C-alpha positions in Angstrom: -20.6 -4.5 0.0 -19.6 -7.9 1.3 -23.2 -8.6 2.2 -24.3 -7.8 -1.4 -21.6 -10.0 -2.8 -22.7 -12.8 -0.5 -26.2 -12.5 -2.0 -24.7 -12.7 -5.5 -22.9 -15.9 -4.5 -26.1 -17.3 -3.1 -28.0 -16.4 -6.3 -25.3 -18.2 -8.3 -25.6 -21.2 -6.0 -21.9 -21.0 -5.0 -22.4 -21.3 -1.3 -19.6 -23.6 -0.4 -16.5 -23.3 1.8 -14.6 -21.2 -0.6 -17.2 -18.5 -1.0 -15.9 -16.3 1.9 -12.4 -16.6 0.5 -13.4 -15.5 -3.0 -14.9 -12.3 -1.6 -11.4 -11.1 -0.6 -10.2 -9.5 -3.8 -6.5 -9.1 -4.5 -5.2 -5.9 -2.8 -8.2 -5.6 -0.5 -6.2 -6.7 2.6 -3.5 -4.1 1.9 -6.2 -1.4 1.5 -7.9 -2.3 4.8 -4.4 -2.3 6.5 -3.9 1.2 5.2 -7.2 2.2 6.7 -6.1 0.9 10.1 -3.2 3.4 9.9 -5.8 6.2 9.4 -7.9 5.1 12.4 -4.9 4.9 14.7 -3.8 8.4 13.6 -7.3 9.8 14.2 -7.5 8.3 17.7 -4.7 10.6 18.9 -3.6 7.9 21.5 0.0 7.7 20.4 3.3 9.4 20.4 4.5 8.1 17.1 3.1 5.5 14.6 5.7 3.2 13.0 4.6 1.1 10.1 6.9 -1.8 9.1 5.9 -2.0 5.4 5.9 -5.0 3.1 8.6 -5.5 0.5 9.2 -2.6 -1.8 7.0 -3.6 -4.7 4.0 -4.4 -2.6 4.3 -1.2 -0.6 4.5 1.0 -3.7 1.4 -0.8 -5.1 -0.5 -0.2 -1.8 0.5 3.5 -1.7 -0.7 4.0 -5.3 -4.2 2.5 -4.7 -5.7 5.8 -3.4 -4.6 7.7 -6.6 -6.0 4.9 -8.8 -9.3 4.7 -6.9 -9.6 8.5 -7.0 -9.4 8.5 -10.8 -12.0 5.7 -11.0 -14.3 7.6 -8.5 -14.1 10.8 -10.6 -14.2 9.4 -14.1 -16.0 6.0 -14.0 -18.0 5.6 -10.8 -20.7 8.3 -11.5 -21.6 6.7 -14.8 -21.6 3.2 -13.3 -23.9 4.3 -10.5 -26.5 5.8 -12.9 -26.4 2.8 -15.1 -26.9 0.4 -12.3 -29.8 2.4 -11.0 -31.5 2.3 -14.4 -30.9 -1.4 -15.0 -31.6 -2.7 -11.5 -35.4 -3.3 -11.9 -35.0 -5.0 -15.2 -32.0 -7.1 -14.1 -34.0 -8.6 -11.2 -36.7 -9.9 -13.5 -34.5 -11.0 -16.4 -31.9 -12.8 -14.3 -34.4 -14.5 -12.0 -33.7 -12.7 -8.8 -30.2 -11.2 -9.1 -30.3 -7.9 -7.2 -27.8 -5.3 -8.4 -26.1 -3.1 -5.8 -28.5 -0.5 -4.3 -27.7 3.0 -3.1 -26.4 1.8 0.3 -23.8 -0.4 -1.4 -22.8 2.4 -3.7 -22.6 4.8 -0.8 -20.3 2.4 1.1 -18.0 2.1 -1.8 -17.9 5.9 -2.3 -17.3 6.4 1.5 -14.5 4.0 1.5 -12.7 5.7 -1.4 -13.2 9.1 0.3 -11.5 7.7 3.4 -8.6 6.5 1.3 -8.3 9.9 -0.2 -8.1 11.4 3.4 -5.4 8.8 4.2 -3.5 9.7 1.1 -3.5 13.4 2.1 -2.2 12.4 5.6 0.7 10.2 4.4 1.7 12.7 1.7 1.9 15.5 4.3 5.6 16.1 4.9 4.9 17.7 8.3 3.2 14.5 9.5 4.6 11.5 7.7 8.1 10.4 6.7 9.5 7.3 5.0 12.6 5.6 6.2 14.2 3.1 3.7 15.9 0.0 5.1 18.4 -1.9 3.0 21.3 -4.2 3.1 24.7 -3.2 1.5 24.2 -5.5 -1.5 24.1 -4.7 -5.2 20.5 -5.8 -6.0 19.1 -4.4 -2.8 20.7 -1.0 -3.4 19.4 -0.9 -7.0 15.9 -1.7 -5.8 16.1 0.9 -3.1 17.1 3.6 -5.7 14.2 2.6 -7.9 11.8 2.7 -4.9 13.2 6.1 -3.8 12.4 7.5 -7.3 8.9 6.2 -7.2 8.3 7.5 -3.7 9.4 11.0 -4.8 7.2 10.8 -7.8 4.2 10.0 -5.6 5.2 12.9 -3.3 6.2 11.0 -0.2 8.9 12.4 2.1 11.8 10.0 2.3 14.1 11.6 4.9 16.4 8.8 6.1 18.1 5.6 5.0 19.0 2.8 7.3 21.6 0.3 6.3 21.1 -3.1 8.0 23.3 -6.2 8.5 26.6 -4.3 8.1 29.8 -6.1 9.1 31.8 -4.2 11.7 35.3 -2.9 11.2 36.6 -5.9 13.3 35.7 -8.1 10.3 38.2 -6.3 8.0 40.7 -9.2 8.4 40.4 -12.9 8.2 37.4 -14.9 6.9 35.0 -12.0 6.6 37.5 -9.5 5.0 36.2 -9.9 1.4 32.6 -9.4 2.6 33.6 -6.4 4.6 35.2 -4.9 1.6 32.1 -5.5 -0.5 30.0 -3.9 2.2 32.3 -0.9 2.4 31.9 -0.4 -1.4 28.1 -0.4 -1.3 28.0 1.7 1.9 29.8 4.4 -0.1 27.4 3.9 -3.1 24.5 4.3 -0.7 25.9 7.6 0.7 26.4 9.0 -2.8 23.0 7.8 -4.1 20.9 9.1 -1.2 22.8 12.1 0.1 21.8 14.5 1.7 19.3 12.1 3.4 20.4 11.0 6.8 21.9 7.5 6.9 22.8 5.1 9.7 24.2 1.6 9.7 23.4 -1.3 12.0 25.3 -4.6 12.3 
């Protein structure tokens, strides 16, 4: 696919220093990162694979890509493939040398999407994959975590534990940090009530 896109750039006379950068479409880096998880899992050379995910919004967007691409593959891709095959000979003549993607390019796109579907099956398997949410005991963070928890469940992911980070210890209940410790205690209780019966643990 990248080779074909490079040919398109060459045909359009856009062969400059930014060409390679423009071939990296938004979201592609996240997709290929997801594929690395699949390759590690298939290797079998591990005890456990831990993935430290990006901020919540980016993670949810990455996890939703396979579903979106599956819909495109089933509803749109077959028609696009037939159309490209019909138009390819004409386009080369009319456009003065522009070559539309051939079967090898289309096969690579289809193969990549199928691999993402296999990954989706693996990470949605509750016997194989779990999600551990990490948050600070703060109002906005807890609200975002609740929203993320809802979306993760809608997508079918198994969120089995909540980790509360940067918690002030009991020793901070007096003196300068007393007010902050009180606020933390309030949101710790909110976290327990919001995510129970998921396991929870706190770290200073």
